[in-house]
N, C-alpha and C positions, 0 to 999 in steps of 0.2 A: 672483473670486479667493478670497473668503471661503468659497465653497462647498467647495473642495478642501482648505482648511486646517482640519484636524480640531482642532488645538490648537497654541498658540504661547505660550511663556512664557520668561522669564529666570529662571535659578536662580543665586542668590548664596549661597555658603556652605551649600549643600545645601537651601536653602529657596526656594520659589517666590515671585517678586515680580512685580508688575504692571509692564509695560514699554510702550514706544510701540507703537502698532498698525502703524506702518510697519516693515518688516523691516530696512531699511537703518539706521534710527535705533535699533532694538532691538539689532542686531548691534554698532553703534558703542558703545552704552551698555554692553553686556556686555564688550567688549574694554577699554573704559576702566576698568571696575571691577577688572579683573585676576583676580579670583577667581570670576568668573561666566561663564555660557555660555547661549546661546540654543538652545532645542529647538523645532523646527518640525515638526509632523506633517502629512503630506499623504496624501490618498486618491485614487488613480487620476486624477492630473492629466493634462490634455491638453498637447500641445506648447506651445500658446500660454500656458496657465496656468503651466506649469513654467518657461517662458523667463524670467519675471521673477525667480523664485527662483534660477535658475541664474546669472543675471547679478549678483544681489545678493551671492551667496556665492562667486562666481568658480569655479563647478564645472566640471570638465573636460568638454569636449564629448562625448568617448567615453563617459564615465560617465553623462552626461545622456541620451545615446541609449539606453544599456542600461536606464536607469530608466524610460524611456517605452515601450520595446518590451515589457518585462515577460515575456520568455520566455528567462530566463537561468538558467544553472546556478549553484549556490552558489559564490561566489568572493570573493577579497579582492584589490583593486587599489590600488596606491599611486601617487598623482599628486603633483605639486609642492606644491599648496596644499590637498590633501584626501586622505582615505582613503575608499575605496568598498567596501562589503561587501554581498553579496547573500545572503539567507537564504530558504529555502522552508518556511514553516510548513505543516503538514499537518492535516487535519481528518478524523475518522472519522464518517461519517454512519450512525447506528445503524439508521435505517429501511430504508436500501438496502444496508447492509453495504459501503459504498464509501469509498474514500480519495480525497480531493481535496486539492490543494495550491494555495496562494497564493504570492505573492512579496512580499518585504520588503527594500527597499534602504535602506542607512544611509550617509549622507555625514557624515564627521567632519573638522573642520578647526580652525582657530584660534578657539576660543571659540564653536563652534556645532556642532549636530547637526541634520541634516535626515533625517527618515524618510519613505519613500514606500511606501505599501501598495497592493498589487493583489490583488483577490480576498479570500476569507475566510481565517480561521484565524490572522490576525496578532494577537497578544495585546498590542498597544501600549497600549491604554487601561488594562488591568489592570497592566501593567508601570509605566506612568507613576504610577498611584495608589500602587503599592507603593513605588516609589522616593521619592515625595513624603512617604510616611509614615516613611521611614528616611533622615533628613538625613545621617547619618554615612556612608552609602554614596554618596548623591547628591553630596556635596561633593567627591568625586573627579573630578567633571567629566564630559565626554563619554565617557571610558573606562567610567564606571559605567553609562551608558546602553547602550553596546555590550555590556557583560557581561550586564546584566540582560535585554536583549532576546534575546541568544543563549541564555542560560540558560533562559528561558521557552520558547523554540522547541524546544530540545533536550529539555527535561523533558517537553514534550507529545509528542515522539517516543516516549518510553517508554510513555505512556498509550495511544498508538495501537497500538504493538506488543502491548500487553496485550489490546486488543480483537481484533487479528488472531489472537492465540493462541487466544482463545475460539472464533473462527470455524473455526480449524483443528481444534480438538477436536470441534466439531460435525460437521465433515466426516469425521473419523476414525470417529466413532460411527456415522455413516450408512453409510460404506463397509464397515465391519466388522460391521455388524448382521447377525444370522442370516438375516433375511428379505431384507435388502438393499433399497435404494431404487430409484427409477427410474434405469436406467443412463444415459440421455441427460441427465436433469436433474442427476445427480450429477457427471457429467463437465463439464457447463456450469458448475456451481458451483465445481468445482476450478479450472477455467480462469479464471473470474472472480476467484477469490481470488489466483491467481498474478499477474493483471493489477494487483490492488490492491497486492500486495507490490512489483511492479515500479515502480509509481507512487511508493511510499514510498521505495524505494532511490534513485530519481532525485533525491529531495529530500535524503535524509540522507547518501548515500555521498560525493558531491563535497565536502561540508562538512568532511570530515576534513582536507583540505589547509589551508584557511584557519585552522581551529582549531589545527593544528600550528604554524603560523606565529605565531599569537597566543600560544601557549604558550611558544614559543622566545624571545619578546621581540624587541626591536630593530625593532618596527614603528612607523613615524612616527605621531604623534598619539595613541599608546596608551601609557598609563603603565606602565612596566616593573614596578611594584609589584603590578600586577594579574595577573601570570603565574600565581600559585597558583589564582586564581579561574578563569581560562581553562583551566587544567589540569583543574580539576574538571568544567567543561563538556565538555572533550575526553574525559574518562573516561566521562561519561554518553553522549556520542555514540558512543564505541567500543562500549559495552555495547548501545546501541540497534542499531548496525549488525550486531553479532554476532547479536543476537536475530533480526533480520529475515533475515539470511543463513540462519540455522537454519530459520526458517519456510519460506523458499524451498526448501531441500533437502527438508524434510519434506513439503511440498506435492508435490514431484516424486515422492517415495516413495509418497505416498498415491495419486497418479495412476497410477503403475505398478502398485500393488496393485489398484486399481480395474479397470484393464485386464486384469490377470491373472485377477481374479475373473470378469470378463465372459467371458474365454476358457474358464474352467472351467465356467461355467454353459452356454455354448454347447456344450461337449463333452458335458455331461450331457444336454442337449436332444437332441443328435445320437444319443447312445446309446439314449435312450428311443424316438426315432423309428425307429432301426434295429431295436430289439427288436420294436416293434409291426409293422414291415414284415416281419420274419422270421416272426412268428406268422401274419400274414395270407398269406404266400407259400405255406405248407404246404397249407392247404385249397384255395387257388387252383390250385396245381399238381395236386392229386389230382382236383379237380372238372374241371380242364381236360383231364386224361387221359381220364377216363370220359365226358367230353362229346364225344369224337370219334366220328364216325358210321362205324364200321367194322362189317362183318357178323360177323367172326370175332374177338371179344374175350372173354377169360376172365371169368368171373363174371357175364356179362350175363344169363344165364338162371337164375342162382342166386336162390332166394327171399329169402335174407337178405343179398344184396349191398348194398342201399341202407343198411340200418341198420348193417351192418359198416363200411362206408366212413365213415359219420358218426361212429361210435364211434372208429375209428382216427384220423380228423382231430382230433376233440376231445381224444383222449389225447395226440397229438403237440403240440397247442397248449398244453395244460395243462403238459406236461413242459417245453416251452420257457419258459413263463411262470415256472415255479418256478426254472428254471435262471437266467434273467435277474434274477429277484427276489433270488436268493441272491448274485449277483454285484454287486448294487446298480445294475443298469441300469433298474430299474422303480421 
């Protein structure tokens, strides 16, 4: 059980204190103090490992099931004895230019907070240290933890959108470069970028509903005085969602522009091929006519027939070449 418990501590008046190792005793001590709460952090617990925690904190079975499956949309659920919040932190992998998401579940109840982390990208350790360094915020209890975790997750959304914006600018430069890049590689990069934006939207988009509820207040186990703070988080989330929607639209426009440029390049290639074919057709036609084996054909007995035909064919080809060159086909 100690393997999955990343950290566990009792916080009294905003300051960390050593408590009993047993979760039941620690929770009882926090409730007896009145102004304290227990914060337990877990990382990818199994069903058997989480069963003990669920029974100690009387967590709702449906919320426990969601916390173990770890394939949930961001949401906020209110149960009789606890509040259940799902967040999806995102991570931008610079080496592969990919966006990956983890999952972060928060249980809040009477004098306790239980956080369950799946995957990467959850900033819990940094959030805990930052809160412990600011007792004035931490003394507001579990609500402070919910706010700090939500704020850290949403602020990181803005960082990821900035990275995606850089990728978009690189794609635009590649698509609209005079020489152009590899058509198949560019299309694949644009499609991959749209997939990353979709992954991001799956994490950030559904979170707008829970943030709106927290901003409106009247959510059990959440201090109503925290409404302005959750409103700030909601504003940052709105800005992030607007940015990622703009990125998605721009990627669609870049893809359309890329396909249009490919069509223009194909038309240019076809015009060049057609021009060369026209120039090759003239001497082929003349040579084919004079290559027919008829006894009575004009100019066959003329001494200058061969050089005259060569000169005529060359002149016609040069004339066609100049005409196509002037029209931009060559």
